[in-house]
Biopython code that builds the backbone (N, CA, C, O; Angstrom):
import numpy as np
from Bio.PDB.StructureBuilder import StructureBuilder

atoms = [
    (1, "UNK", "N", (84.886, 11.240, -42.753)),
    (1, "UNK", "CA", (86.802, 11.483, -43.032)),
    (1, "UNK", "C", (87.117, 12.770, -42.821)),
    (1, "UNK", "O", (86.717, 13.814, -43.337)),
    (2, "UNK", "N", (88.162, 12.447, -41.697)),
    (2, "UNK", "CA", (88.895, 13.771, -41.405)),
    (2, "UNK", "C", (89.499, 14.216, -42.456)),
    (2, "UNK", "O", (90.014, 13.424, -43.245)),
    (3, "UNK", "N", (89.545, 15.722, -42.671)),
    (3, "UNK", "CA", (89.944, 16.214, -43.236)),
    (3, "UNK", "C", (91.539, 16.164, -43.950)),
    (3, "UNK", "O", (91.941, 16.497, -45.065)),
    (4, "UNK", "N", (92.298, 15.520, -42.615)),
    (4, "UNK", "CA", (93.424, 14.833, -42.651)),
    (4, "UNK", "C", (93.550, 13.843, -43.742)),
    (4, "UNK", "O", (94.338, 13.861, -44.688)),
    (5, "UNK", "N", (92.783, 13.113, -43.495)),
    (5, "UNK", "CA", (92.698, 11.847, -44.559)),
    (5, "UNK", "C", (91.865, 11.578, -45.465)),
    (5, "UNK", "O", (91.540, 10.446, -45.821)),
    (6, "UNK", "N", (91.357, 12.891, -46.012)),
    (6, "UNK", "CA", (90.807, 13.270, -47.324)),
    (6, "UNK", "C", (91.623, 13.431, -48.568)),
    (6, "UNK", "O", (92.491, 14.284, -48.752)),
    (7, "UNK", "N", (91.090, 12.166, -49.697)),
    (7, "UNK", "CA", (91.494, 11.867, -50.907)),
    (7, "UNK", "C", (91.855, 13.408, -51.439)),
    (7, "UNK", "O", (90.966, 14.168, -51.055)),
    (8, "UNK", "N", (92.698, 13.978, -52.066)),
    (8, "UNK", "CA", (92.711, 15.206, -53.024)),
    (8, "UNK", "C", (92.787, 14.738, -54.492)),
    (8, "UNK", "O", (93.916, 14.474, -54.905)),
    (9, "UNK", "N", (91.819, 14.606, -55.281)),
    (9, "UNK", "CA", (91.713, 14.434, -56.389)),
    (9, "UNK", "C", (92.191, 16.109, -57.439)),
    (9, "UNK", "O", (91.634, 17.162, -57.126)),
    (10, "UNK", "N", (92.918, 16.090, -58.258)),
    (10, "UNK", "CA", (93.185, 16.837, -59.406)),
    (10, "UNK", "C", (92.199, 16.465, -60.692)),
    (10, "UNK", "O", (92.328, 15.597, -61.555)),
    (11, "UNK", "N", (91.303, 17.327, -60.509)),
    (11, "UNK", "CA", (90.487, 17.410, -61.795)),
    (11, "UNK", "C", (90.785, 18.064, -62.906)),
    (11, "UNK", "O", (90.866, 19.276, -62.706)),
    (12, "UNK", "N", (90.985, 17.732, -64.024)),
    (12, "UNK", "CA", (91.462, 18.383, -65.151)),
    (12, "UNK", "C", (90.899, 18.378, -66.548)),
    (12, "UNK", "O", (91.296, 17.645, -67.453)),
    (13, "UNK", "N", (89.963, 19.239, -66.629)),
    (13, "UNK", "CA", (88.940, 19.517, -67.911)),
    (13, "UNK", "C", (88.823, 20.705, -68.486)),
    (13, "UNK", "O", (88.748, 21.563, -67.607)),
    (14, "UNK", "N", (88.766, 21.216, -69.696)),
    (14, "UNK", "CA", (89.190, 22.751, -70.215)),
    (14, "UNK", "C", (87.332, 22.785, -70.305)),
    (14, "UNK", "O", (86.991, 23.921, -69.975)),
    (15, "UNK", "N", (86.454, 22.171, -70.541)),
    (15, "UNK", "CA", (84.788, 22.850, -70.393)),
    (15, "UNK", "C", (84.379, 23.120, -69.203)),
    (15, "UNK", "O", (84.155, 22.190, -68.428)),
    (16, "UNK", "N", (84.205, 24.391, -68.829)),
    (16, "UNK", "CA", (84.305, 24.707, -67.120)),
    (16, "UNK", "C", (83.377, 24.494, -66.826)),
    (16, "UNK", "O", (83.172, 24.524, -65.613)),
    (17, "UNK", "N", (81.942, 24.058, -67.987)),
    (17, "UNK", "CA", (80.812, 23.465, -66.932)),
    (17, "UNK", "C", (80.942, 22.009, -66.557)),
    (17, "UNK", "O", (80.881, 21.700, -65.367)),
    (18, "UNK", "N", (81.084, 21.261, -67.320)),
    (18, "UNK", "CA", (81.859, 20.393, -67.111)),
    (18, "UNK", "C", (82.780, 19.778, -65.927)),
    (18, "UNK", "O", (82.617, 18.757, -65.259)),
    (19, "UNK", "N", (83.543, 20.505, -65.909)),
    (19, "UNK", "CA", (84.483, 20.417, -64.824)),
    (19, "UNK", "C", (83.948, 20.942, -63.637)),
    (19, "UNK", "O", (84.441, 20.357, -62.673)),
    (20, "UNK", "N", (82.843, 22.125, -63.195)),
    (20, "UNK", "CA", (82.092, 22.493, -62.175)),
    (20, "UNK", "C", (80.979, 21.025, -61.668)),
    (20, "UNK", "O", (80.682, 20.656, -60.531)),
    (21, "UNK", "N", (80.683, 20.611, -62.641)),
    (21, "UNK", "CA", (79.506, 19.700, -62.341)),
    (21, "UNK", "C", (80.586, 18.245, -61.373)),
    (21, "UNK", "O", (80.173, 17.590, -60.416)),
    (22, "UNK", "N", (81.737, 18.142, -61.929)),
    (22, "UNK", "CA", (82.603, 16.774, -61.785)),
    (22, "UNK", "C", (83.143, 17.114, -60.467)),
    (22, "UNK", "O", (82.854, 16.389, -59.516)),
    (23, "UNK", "N", (83.925, 18.177, -60.300)),
    (23, "UNK", "CA", (84.043, 18.841, -59.035)),
    (23, "UNK", "C", (83.028, 18.827, -57.784)),
    (23, "UNK", "O", (83.339, 18.366, -56.686)),
    (24, "UNK", "N", (81.767, 19.395, -58.092)),
    (24, "UNK", "CA", (80.802, 19.167, -57.240)),
    (24, "UNK", "C", (80.316, 17.966, -56.561)),
    (24, "UNK", "O", (80.172, 17.699, -55.368)),
    (25, "UNK", "N", (80.095, 17.290, -57.675)),
    (25, "UNK", "CA", (79.872, 15.780, -57.337)),
    (25, "UNK", "C", (80.886, 15.221, -56.281)),
    (25, "UNK", "O", (80.547, 14.668, -55.235)),
    (26, "UNK", "N", (82.296, 15.457, -56.731)),
    (26, "UNK", "CA", (83.365, 14.667, -55.910)),
    (26, "UNK", "C", (83.506, 15.373, -54.641)),
    (26, "UNK", "O", (84.126, 14.829, -53.727)),
    (27, "UNK", "N", (82.853, 16.846, -54.454)),
    (27, "UNK", "CA", (82.580, 17.436, -53.181)),
    (27, "UNK", "C", (82.018, 17.197, -52.484)),
    (27, "UNK", "O", (82.439, 17.130, -51.329)),
    (28, "UNK", "N", (80.342, 16.854, -52.923)),
    (28, "UNK", "CA", (79.912, 15.885, -52.306)),
    (28, "UNK", "C", (80.298, 14.668, -51.773)),
    (28, "UNK", "O", (80.225, 14.325, -50.593)),
    (29, "UNK", "N", (80.621, 14.176, -52.507)),
    (29, "UNK", "CA", (80.886, 12.747, -52.070)),
    (29, "UNK", "C", (82.404, 12.962, -50.917)),
    (29, "UNK", "O", (83.104, 12.009, -50.575)),
    (30, "UNK", "N", (82.568, 13.944, -50.620)),
    (30, "UNK", "CA", (83.743, 14.273, -49.444)),
    (30, "UNK", "C", (84.926, 13.930, -49.953)),
    (30, "UNK", "O", (85.600, 13.069, -49.389)),
    (31, "UNK", "N", (85.546, 14.828, -51.601)),
    (31, "UNK", "CA", (86.918, 14.661, -51.524)),
    (31, "UNK", "C", (87.126, 16.107, -51.622)),
    (31, "UNK", "O", (86.338, 17.044, -51.747)),
    (32, "UNK", "N", (88.506, 16.031, -51.523)),
    (32, "UNK", "CA", (88.997, 17.619, -51.921)),
    (32, "UNK", "C", (89.215, 17.673, -53.184)),
    (32, "UNK", "O", (89.512, 16.605, -53.720)),
    (33, "UNK", "N", (89.148, 18.725, -53.912)),
    (33, "UNK", "CA", (89.022, 18.740, -55.027)),
    (33, "UNK", "C", (90.242, 20.094, -55.607)),
    (33, "UNK", "O", (90.304, 21.256, -55.206)),
    (34, "UNK", "N", (90.847, 19.602, -56.353)),
    (34, "UNK", "CA", (91.681, 20.953, -57.330)),
    (34, "UNK", "C", (91.184, 20.845, -58.481)),
    (34, "UNK", "O", (90.879, 19.731, -58.909)),
    (35, "UNK", "N", (91.010, 21.924, -59.184)),
    (35, "UNK", "CA", (90.858, 21.926, -60.550)),
    (35, "UNK", "C", (91.935, 22.648, -61.322)),
    (35, "UNK", "O", (92.668, 23.547, -60.913)),
    (36, "UNK", "N", (91.896, 22.116, -62.453)),
    (36, "UNK", "CA", (93.045, 22.742, -63.311)),
    (36, "UNK", "C", (92.081, 22.623, -65.049)),
    (36, "UNK", "O", (91.524, 21.606, -65.461)),
    (37, "UNK", "N", (92.126, 23.552, -65.545)),
    (37, "UNK", "CA", (91.306, 24.200, -66.751)),
    (37, "UNK", "C", (91.726, 23.481, -67.810)),
    (37, "UNK", "O", (91.048, 23.249, -68.811)),
    (38, "UNK", "N", (93.341, 22.956, -67.518)),
    (38, "UNK", "CA", (94.281, 22.228, -69.037)),
    (38, "UNK", "C", (95.629, 22.036, -68.337)),
    (38, "UNK", "O", (96.079, 22.465, -67.275)),
    (39, "UNK", "N", (96.027, 21.390, -69.119)),
    (39, "UNK", "CA", (97.407, 20.357, -69.392)),
    (39, "UNK", "C", (98.468, 21.302, -68.291)),
    (39, "UNK", "O", (98.964, 20.843, -67.262)),
    (40, "UNK", "N", (98.655, 22.715, -68.809)),
    (40, "UNK", "CA", (99.943, 23.699, -68.382)),
    (40, "UNK", "C", (99.063, 24.052, -66.840)),
    (40, "UNK", "O", (99.699, 24.851, -66.154)),
    (41, "UNK", "N", (98.266, 23.777, -66.457)),
    (41, "UNK", "CA", (97.797, 24.208, -65.041)),
    (41, "UNK", "C", (98.027, 22.914, -64.153)),
    (41, "UNK", "O", (98.487, 23.068, -63.022)),
    (42, "UNK", "N", (97.786, 21.905, -64.525)),
    (42, "UNK", "CA", (97.883, 20.919, -63.752)),
    (42, "UNK", "C", (99.085, 20.438, -64.041)),
    (42, "UNK", "O", (99.149, 19.693, -63.063)),
    (43, "UNK", "N", (100.172, 20.245, -64.637)),
    (43, "UNK", "CA", (101.711, 20.559, -64.584)),
    (43, "UNK", "C", (101.827, 21.201, -63.721)),
    (43, "UNK", "O", (102.529, 20.648, -62.875)),
    (44, "UNK", "N", (101.296, 22.729, -63.266)),
    (44, "UNK", "CA", (102.210, 23.314, -62.546)),
    (44, "UNK", "C", (101.636, 23.033, -60.913)),
    (44, "UNK", "O", (102.065, 23.527, -59.870)),
    (45, "UNK", "N", (100.599, 22.132, -61.102)),
    (45, "UNK", "CA", (100.094, 21.562, -59.326)),
    (45, "UNK", "C", (100.880, 20.326, -59.307)),
    (45, "UNK", "O", (101.601, 20.015, -58.359)),
    (46, "UNK", "N", (100.723, 19.592, -60.419)),
    (46, "UNK", "CA", (101.745, 18.352, -60.091)),
    (46, "UNK", "C", (103.236, 18.461, -60.003)),
    (46, "UNK", "O", (103.930, 17.500, -59.670)),
    (47, "UNK", "N", (103.653, 19.469, -60.261)),
    (47, "UNK", "CA", (105.351, 20.387, -59.858)),
    (47, "UNK", "C", (105.534, 20.470, -58.421)),
    (47, "UNK", "O", (106.498, 20.031, -57.794)),
    (48, "UNK", "N", (104.301, 21.203, -57.859)),
    (48, "UNK", "CA", (104.125, 21.869, -56.740)),
    (48, "UNK", "C", (104.768, 20.737, -55.133)),
    (48, "UNK", "O", (104.022, 19.877, -54.664)),
    (49, "UNK", "N", (105.730, 20.913, -54.738)),
    (49, "UNK", "CA", (106.301, 19.992, -54.206)),
    (49, "UNK", "C", (105.332, 19.784, -52.561)),
    (49, "UNK", "O", (105.311, 18.813, -51.805)),
    (50, "UNK", "N", (104.499, 21.341, -52.441)),
    (50, "UNK", "CA", (104.449, 21.133, -51.476)),
    (50, "UNK", "C", (102.574, 20.900, -51.722)),
    (50, "UNK", "O", (101.864, 21.187, -50.759)),
    (51, "UNK", "N", (102.031, 20.488, -52.762)),
    (51, "UNK", "CA", (101.130, 19.823, -53.094)),
    (51, "UNK", "C", (100.674, 18.505, -53.180)),
    (51, "UNK", "O", (100.879, 17.867, -54.212)),
    (52, "UNK", "N", (100.030, 17.970, -52.150)),
    (52, "UNK", "CA", (99.829, 16.424, -52.644)),
    (52, "UNK", "C", (98.427, 15.842, -53.278)),
    (52, "UNK", "O", (97.299, 16.091, -52.854)),
    (53, "UNK", "N", (98.758, 15.030, -54.365)),
    (53, "UNK", "CA", (98.001, 14.859, -55.220)),
    (53, "UNK", "C", (97.489, 13.109, -55.125)),
    (53, "UNK", "O", (98.245, 12.301, -55.665)),
    (54, "UNK", "N", (96.531, 12.710, -54.610)),
    (54, "UNK", "CA", (96.246, 11.626, -54.534)),
    (54, "UNK", "C", (95.174, 10.521, -55.868)),
    (54, "UNK", "O", (94.822, 9.345, -55.959)),
    (55, "UNK", "N", (95.051, 11.517, -56.501)),
    (55, "UNK", "CA", (94.317, 10.983, -58.169)),
    (55, "UNK", "C", (94.416, 12.099, -58.935)),
    (55, "UNK", "O", (94.214, 13.243, -58.528)),
    (56, "UNK", "N", (94.718, 11.793, -60.022)),
    (56, "UNK", "CA", (94.297, 12.768, -61.348)),
    (56, "UNK", "C", (93.032, 11.916, -62.286)),
    (56, "UNK", "O", (92.913, 10.801, -62.793)),
    (57, "UNK", "N", (92.258, 13.084, -62.178)),
    (57, "UNK", "CA", (90.851, 12.602, -63.358)),
    (57, "UNK", "C", (91.204, 14.110, -64.446)),
    (57, "UNK", "O", (91.089, 15.336, -64.432)),
    (58, "UNK", "N", (91.711, 12.947, -65.346)),
    (58, "UNK", "CA", (91.914, 14.186, -66.692)),
    (58, "UNK", "C", (90.506, 13.711, -67.813)),
    (58, "UNK", "O", (89.943, 12.620, -67.716)),
    (59, "UNK", "N", (90.159, 14.684, -68.747)),
    (59, "UNK", "CA", (89.707, 14.637, -70.235)),
    (59, "UNK", "C", (90.731, 14.014, -70.859)),
    (59, "UNK", "O", (91.891, 14.197, -70.491)),
    (60, "UNK", "N", (90.422, 13.236, -71.839)),
    (60, "UNK", "CA", (91.513, 13.005, -72.840)),
    (60, "UNK", "C", (91.377, 13.934, -74.076)),
    (60, "UNK", "O", (92.262, 13.970, -74.930)),
    (61, "UNK", "N", (90.541, 14.492, -74.133)),
    (61, "UNK", "CA", (90.822, 16.132, -75.555)),
    (61, "UNK", "C", (90.832, 17.073, -74.936)),
    (61, "UNK", "O", (89.846, 17.685, -74.522)),
    (62, "UNK", "N", (92.457, 17.444, -74.710)),
    (62, "UNK", "CA", (92.726, 19.005, -73.703)),
    (62, "UNK", "C", (93.258, 19.310, -74.931)),
    (62, "UNK", "O", (93.697, 18.436, -75.679)),
    (63, "UNK", "N", (93.253, 20.735, -75.259)),
    (63, "UNK", "CA", (93.767, 21.657, -76.320)),
    (63, "UNK", "C", (95.466, 21.375, -75.752)),
    (63, "UNK", "O", (95.846, 20.702, -74.794)),
    (64, "UNK", "N", (96.263, 22.167, -76.748)),
    (64, "UNK", "CA", (97.938, 21.700, -76.628)),
    (64, "UNK", "C", (98.801, 20.408, -76.348)),
    (64, "UNK", "O", (99.622, 19.771, -77.007)),
    (65, "UNK", "N", (98.276, 20.299, -75.122)),
    (65, "UNK", "CA", (98.972, 18.729, -74.589)),
    (65, "UNK", "C", (97.256, 17.865, -74.271)),
    (65, "UNK", "O", (96.434, 18.443, -73.559)),
    (66, "UNK", "N", (96.947, 16.540, -74.873)),
    (66, "UNK", "CA", (96.365, 15.895, -74.625)),
    (66, "UNK", "C", (95.971, 15.232, -73.687)),
    (66, "UNK", "O", (97.133, 15.444, -73.340)),
    (67, "UNK", "N", (95.447, 14.541, -72.779)),
    (67, "UNK", "CA", (94.847, 13.716, -71.613)),
    (67, "UNK", "C", (96.124, 12.866, -71.328)),
    (67, "UNK", "O", (96.907, 13.047, -70.395)),
    (68, "UNK", "N", (96.203, 11.823, -72.379)),
    (68, "UNK", "CA", (97.466, 10.977, -72.467)),
    (68, "UNK", "C", (99.157, 11.605, -72.576)),
    (68, "UNK", "O", (100.261, 11.106, -72.358)),
    (69, "UNK", "N", (98.790, 12.628, -72.921)),
    (69, "UNK", "CA", (100.227, 13.091, -73.053)),
    (69, "UNK", "C", (100.430, 13.750, -71.423)),
    (69, "UNK", "O", (101.505, 13.672, -70.828)),
    (70, "UNK", "N", (99.589, 14.192, -71.027)),
    (70, "UNK", "CA", (99.326, 14.934, -69.367)),
    (70, "UNK", "C", (99.767, 13.846, -68.393)),
    (70, "UNK", "O", (100.595, 14.070, -67.510)),
    (71, "UNK", "N", (99.069, 12.414, -68.623)),
    (71, "UNK", "CA", (98.931, 11.495, -67.943)),
    (71, "UNK", "C", (100.674, 11.254, -68.138)),
    (71, "UNK", "O", (101.366, 11.346, -67.123)),
    (72, "UNK", "N", (101.182, 11.019, -69.162)),
    (72, "UNK", "CA", (102.578, 10.254, -69.220)),
    (72, "UNK", "C", (103.348, 11.689, -68.599)),
    (72, "UNK", "O", (104.378, 11.353, -68.014)),
    (73, "UNK", "N", (103.143, 13.119, -68.567)),
    (73, "UNK", "CA", (104.212, 13.613, -67.597)),
    (73, "UNK", "C", (104.090, 13.002, -66.011)),
    (73, "UNK", "O", (104.905, 12.366, -65.342)),
    (74, "UNK", "N", (102.362, 13.597, -65.626)),
    (74, "UNK", "CA", (102.137, 13.188, -64.210)),
    (74, "UNK", "C", (103.148, 12.160, -63.767)),
    (74, "UNK", "O", (103.800, 12.183, -62.723)),
    (75, "UNK", "N", (103.185, 10.920, -65.076)),
    (75, "UNK", "CA", (103.813, 9.943, -63.930)),
    (75, "UNK", "C", (104.800, 9.880, -64.410)),
    (75, "UNK", "O", (105.252, 8.735, -64.442)),
    (76, "UNK", "N", (105.561, 10.832, -64.950)),
    (76, "UNK", "CA", (107.030, 10.880, -64.755)),
    (76, "UNK", "C", (107.556, 11.298, -63.528)),
    (76, "UNK", "O", (108.589, 10.886, -63.000)),
    (77, "UNK", "N", (106.350, 12.607, -62.878)),
    (77, "UNK", "CA", (106.591, 13.429, -61.766)),
    (77, "UNK", "C", (106.606, 12.513, -60.569)),
    (77, "UNK", "O", (107.412, 12.436, -59.641)),
    (78, "UNK", "N", (105.552, 11.869, -60.820)),
    (78, "UNK", "CA", (104.389, 11.104, -59.641)),
    (78, "UNK", "C", (104.383, 9.278, -60.239)),
    (78, "UNK", "O", (103.347, 8.798, -60.700)),
    (79, "UNK", "N", (105.641, 8.480, -60.130)),
    (79, "UNK", "CA", (105.393, 7.105, -61.041)),
    (79, "UNK", "C", (103.952, 6.779, -60.253)),
    (79, "UNK", "O", (103.049, 7.120, -61.017)),
    (80, "UNK", "N", (103.506, 6.343, -59.236)),
    (80, "UNK", "CA", (102.429, 5.494, -58.605)),
    (80, "UNK", "C", (101.206, 6.503, -58.480)),
    (80, "UNK", "O", (100.447, 6.400, -57.516)),
    (81, "UNK", "N", (101.038, 7.359, -59.333)),
    (81, "UNK", "CA", (99.857, 8.524, -59.205)),
    (81, "UNK", "C", (98.846, 7.827, -60.012)),
    (81, "UNK", "O", (98.996, 7.567, -61.206)),
    (82, "UNK", "N", (97.850, 7.548, -59.337)),
    (82, "UNK", "CA", (96.321, 6.679, -60.141)),
    (82, "UNK", "C", (95.988, 7.741, -61.229)),
    (82, "UNK", "O", (96.352, 8.885, -60.959)),
    (83, "UNK", "N", (95.481, 7.584, -62.180)),
    (83, "UNK", "CA", (95.278, 8.138, -63.104)),
    (83, "UNK", "C", (93.857, 8.230, -63.895)),
    (83, "UNK", "O", (94.019, 7.348, -64.739)),
    (84, "UNK", "N", (92.610, 8.751, -64.117)),
    (84, "UNK", "CA", (91.467, 8.369, -64.268)),
    (84, "UNK", "C", (91.092, 9.155, -65.599)),
    (84, "UNK", "O", (91.007, 10.375, -65.462)),
    (85, "UNK", "N", (90.871, 8.666, -66.791)),
    (85, "UNK", "CA", (90.539, 9.077, -67.788)),
    (85, "UNK", "C", (89.172, 9.442, -68.146)),
    (85, "UNK", "O", (88.440, 8.457, -68.048)),
    (86, "UNK", "N", (88.594, 10.430, -68.503)),
    (86, "UNK", "CA", (86.915, 10.651, -68.691)),
    (86, "UNK", "C", (87.232, 10.947, -70.117)),
    (86, "UNK", "O", (88.096, 11.650, -70.641)),
    (87, "UNK", "N", (86.195, 10.136, -70.626)),
    (87, "UNK", "CA", (85.825, 10.337, -72.151)),
    (87, "UNK", "C", (84.522, 9.904, -72.733)),
    (87, "UNK", "O", (84.037, 8.797, -72.499)),
    (88, "UNK", "N", (83.945, 10.837, -73.527)),
    (88, "UNK", "CA", (82.633, 10.602, -74.674)),
    (88, "UNK", "C", (83.014, 9.221, -75.083)),
    (88, "UNK", "O", (82.131, 8.372, -74.963)),
    (89, "UNK", "N", (84.369, 8.783, -75.623)),
    (89, "UNK", "CA", (84.747, 7.904, -76.506)),
    (89, "UNK", "C", (85.392, 6.336, -75.677)),
    (89, "UNK", "O", (86.186, 5.483, -76.075)),
    (90, "UNK", "N", (84.725, 6.465, -74.571)),
    (90, "UNK", "CA", (85.527, 5.380, -73.152)),
    (90, "UNK", "C", (85.667, 4.067, -73.935)),
    (90, "UNK", "O", (86.826, 3.653, -73.948)),
    (91, "UNK", "N", (84.742, 3.283, -74.613)),
    (91, "UNK", "CA", (84.728, 2.175, -75.288)),
    (91, "UNK", "C", (85.852, 2.035, -76.373)),
    (91, "UNK", "O", (86.276, 0.881, -76.446)),
    (92, "UNK", "N", (86.568, 3.123, -77.422)),
    (92, "UNK", "CA", (87.241, 2.858, -78.178)),
    (92, "UNK", "C", (88.746, 3.803, -77.994)),
    (92, "UNK", "O", (89.573, 3.991, -78.887)),
    (93, "UNK", "N", (88.812, 4.315, -76.575)),
    (93, "UNK", "CA", (90.149, 4.722, -76.065)),
    (93, "UNK", "C", (90.979, 3.920, -76.050)),
    (93, "UNK", "O", (90.546, 2.770, -76.121)),
    (94, "UNK", "N", (92.107, 4.031, -75.981)),
    (94, "UNK", "CA", (93.544, 3.086, -75.205)),
    (94, "UNK", "C", (94.093, 3.896, -74.243)),
    (94, "UNK", "O", (94.343, 5.036, -74.635)),
    (95, "UNK", "N", (94.303, 3.695, -73.318)),
    (95, "UNK", "CA", (94.409, 3.894, -72.010)),
    (95, "UNK", "C", (95.934, 3.750, -71.751)),
    (95, "UNK", "O", (96.121, 2.537, -71.842)),
    (96, "UNK", "N", (97.264, 4.416, -71.444)),
    (96, "UNK", "CA", (98.246, 3.436, -71.186)),
    (96, "UNK", "C", (98.049, 2.481, -69.963)),
    (96, "UNK", "O", (97.085, 2.341, -69.210)),
    (97, "UNK", "N", (98.944, 2.034, -69.995)),
    (97, "UNK", "CA", (98.814, 0.667, -68.982)),
    (97, "UNK", "C", (99.119, 1.464, -67.926)),
    (97, "UNK", "O", (99.766, 2.510, -67.887)),
    (98, "UNK", "N", (98.243, 0.469, -66.556)),
    (98, "UNK", "CA", (97.848, 0.586, -65.541)),
    (98, "UNK", "C", (97.330, 2.071, -65.261)),
    (98, "UNK", "O", (97.501, 2.662, -64.194)),
    (99, "UNK", "N", (96.737, 2.536, -66.269)),
    (99, "UNK", "CA", (95.488, 3.872, -66.270)),
    (99, "UNK", "C", (94.172, 3.437, -66.197)),
    (99, "UNK", "O", (93.903, 2.236, -66.152)),
    (100, "UNK", "N", (93.078, 4.570, -66.176)),
    (100, "UNK", "CA", (91.804, 3.474, -66.137)),
    (100, "UNK", "C", (90.999, 4.834, -66.877)),
    (100, "UNK", "O", (91.539, 5.934, -66.992)),
    (101, "UNK", "N", (89.413, 4.473, -67.412)),
    (101, "UNK", "CA", (88.865, 5.137, -67.862)),
    (101, "UNK", "C", (87.480, 5.038, -67.328)),
    (101, "UNK", "O", (86.929, 3.990, -66.988)),
    (102, "UNK", "N", (86.993, 6.189, -67.289)),
    (102, "UNK", "CA", (85.362, 5.983, -66.978)),
    (102, "UNK", "C", (84.567, 6.787, -68.377)),
    (102, "UNK", "O", (84.847, 7.840, -68.949)),
    (103, "UNK", "N", (83.635, 5.925, -68.581)),
    (103, "UNK", "CA", (82.912, 7.196, -69.848)),
    (103, "UNK", "C", (81.246, 8.358, -69.487)),
    (103, "UNK", "O", (80.200, 8.260, -68.845)),
    (104, "UNK", "N", (81.879, 9.285, -70.312)),
    (104, "UNK", "CA", (80.723, 10.308, -70.159)),
    (104, "UNK", "C", (79.671, 9.930, -71.066)),
    (104, "UNK", "O", (79.734, 9.340, -72.145)),
    (105, "UNK", "N", (78.745, 10.360, -70.455)),
    (105, "UNK", "CA", (78.235, 11.084, -69.643)),
    (105, "UNK", "C", (78.151, 9.408, -68.950)),
    (105, "UNK", "O", (77.802, 8.356, -69.485)),
    (106, "UNK", "N", (78.837, 9.828, -66.944)),
    (106, "UNK", "CA", (78.687, 8.588, -66.208)),
    (106, "UNK", "C", (77.427, 9.359, -64.629)),
    (106, "UNK", "O", (77.096, 10.535, -64.474)),
    (107, "UNK", "N", (77.080, 8.258, -63.843)),
    (107, "UNK", "CA", (76.227, 8.623, -62.940)),
    (107, "UNK", "C", (77.314, 9.093, -61.646)),
    (107, "UNK", "O", (78.516, 8.828, -61.631)),
    (108, "UNK", "N", (76.596, 9.819, -60.631)),
    (108, "UNK", "CA", (77.094, 9.956, -59.569)),
    (108, "UNK", "C", (77.909, 8.956, -58.752)),
    (108, "UNK", "O", (78.937, 9.144, -58.101)),
    (109, "UNK", "N", (77.094, 7.694, -58.975)),
    (109, "UNK", "CA", (77.473, 6.384, -58.565)),
    (109, "UNK", "C", (78.447, 6.014, -59.004)),
    (109, "UNK", "O", (79.301, 5.728, -58.166)),
    (110, "UNK", "N", (78.798, 5.842, -60.387)),
    (110, "UNK", "CA", (79.216, 5.079, -61.478)),
    (110, "UNK", "C", (80.834, 5.621, -60.905)),
    (110, "UNK", "O", (81.766, 4.897, -60.557)),
    (111, "UNK", "N", (80.779, 7.379, -60.954)),
    (111, "UNK", "CA", (81.788, 7.741, -60.542)),
    (111, "UNK", "C", (82.642, 7.966, -59.094)),
    (111, "UNK", "O", (83.840, 8.246, -59.134)),
    (112, "UNK", "N", (81.918, 7.819, -57.821)),
    (112, "UNK", "CA", (82.171, 7.578, -56.900)),
    (112, "UNK", "C", (82.629, 5.778, -56.484)),
    (112, "UNK", "O", (83.412, 5.479, -55.582)),
    (113, "UNK", "N", (82.043, 4.958, -57.229)),
    (113, "UNK", "CA", (82.444, 3.926, -57.344)),
    (113, "UNK", "C", (84.014, 3.480, -58.063)),
    (113, "UNK", "O", (84.868, 2.638, -57.786)),
    (114, "UNK", "N", (83.873, 4.443, -59.029)),
    (114, "UNK", "CA", (85.629, 4.052, -59.722)),
    (114, "UNK", "C", (86.854, 4.710, -59.110)),
    (114, "UNK", "O", (88.006, 4.296, -58.982)),
    (115, "UNK", "N", (86.135, 6.123, -58.687)),
    (115, "UNK", "CA", (87.175, 6.681, -57.698)),
    (115, "UNK", "C", (87.626, 6.070, -56.633)),
    (115, "UNK", "O", (88.844, 6.149, -56.467)),
    (116, "UNK", "N", (86.973, 5.440, -55.800)),
    (116, "UNK", "CA", (86.817, 5.037, -54.634)),
    (116, "UNK", "C", (88.115, 3.143, -55.113)),
    (116, "UNK", "O", (89.115, 2.656, -54.585)),
    (117, "UNK", "N", (87.418, 2.839, -56.073)),
    (117, "UNK", "CA", (88.049, 2.001, -56.255)),
    (117, "UNK", "C", (90.095, 1.738, -56.775)),
    (117, "UNK", "O", (90.927, 0.834, -56.835)),
    (118, "UNK", "N", (89.961, 3.413, -57.055)),
    (118, "UNK", "CA", (90.956, 3.761, -57.702)),
    (118, "UNK", "C", (91.910, 4.036, -56.806)),
    (118, "UNK", "O", (93.115, 3.982, -57.054)),
    (119, "UNK", "N", (91.114, 4.528, -55.076)),
    (119, "UNK", "CA", (92.038, 5.330, -53.936)),
    (119, "UNK", "C", (92.441, 4.117, -52.934)),
    (119, "UNK", "O", (93.158, 4.102, -51.934)),
    (120, "UNK", "N", (91.756, 3.189, -53.541)),
    (120, "UNK", "CA", (91.918, 1.649, -52.447)),
    (120, "UNK", "C", (91.456, 1.607, -51.304)),
    (120, "UNK", "O", (91.581, 0.588, -50.625)),
]
sb = StructureBuilder()
sb.init_structure("model")
sb.init_model(0)
sb.init_chain("A")
sb.init_seg("    ")
for serial, (resi, resn, name, xyz) in enumerate(atoms, 1):
    if name == "N":
        sb.init_residue(resn, " ", resi, " ")
    sb.init_atom(name, np.array(xyz, "f"), 0.0, 1.0, " ", f" {name:<3s}", serial, name[0])
structure = sb.get_structure()
């Protein structure tokens, strides 16, 4: 994959260790990854007109503004942005229509397959 065509994924996770692991896996899968430790930092990146983002992967349980609220704000800025929630309670969480969820813990293969399917 040439770097010009490499999908850019924004990972929003307040737990630094979990965020680092997700970022490492996505980078090994040859995606370009942006990191945010919470909703405010993520929204700053989403508002940056010079920054293209192909997919946002967010934890549901974020401080201040939870992942669902962040997703709503992200979709207001980028209506077609694919959004993937990561949650340890995937079977019981309700995600907004047109958004997706992956349960924690997930395997490298599960993450790769989910991200690839969302990016088309």
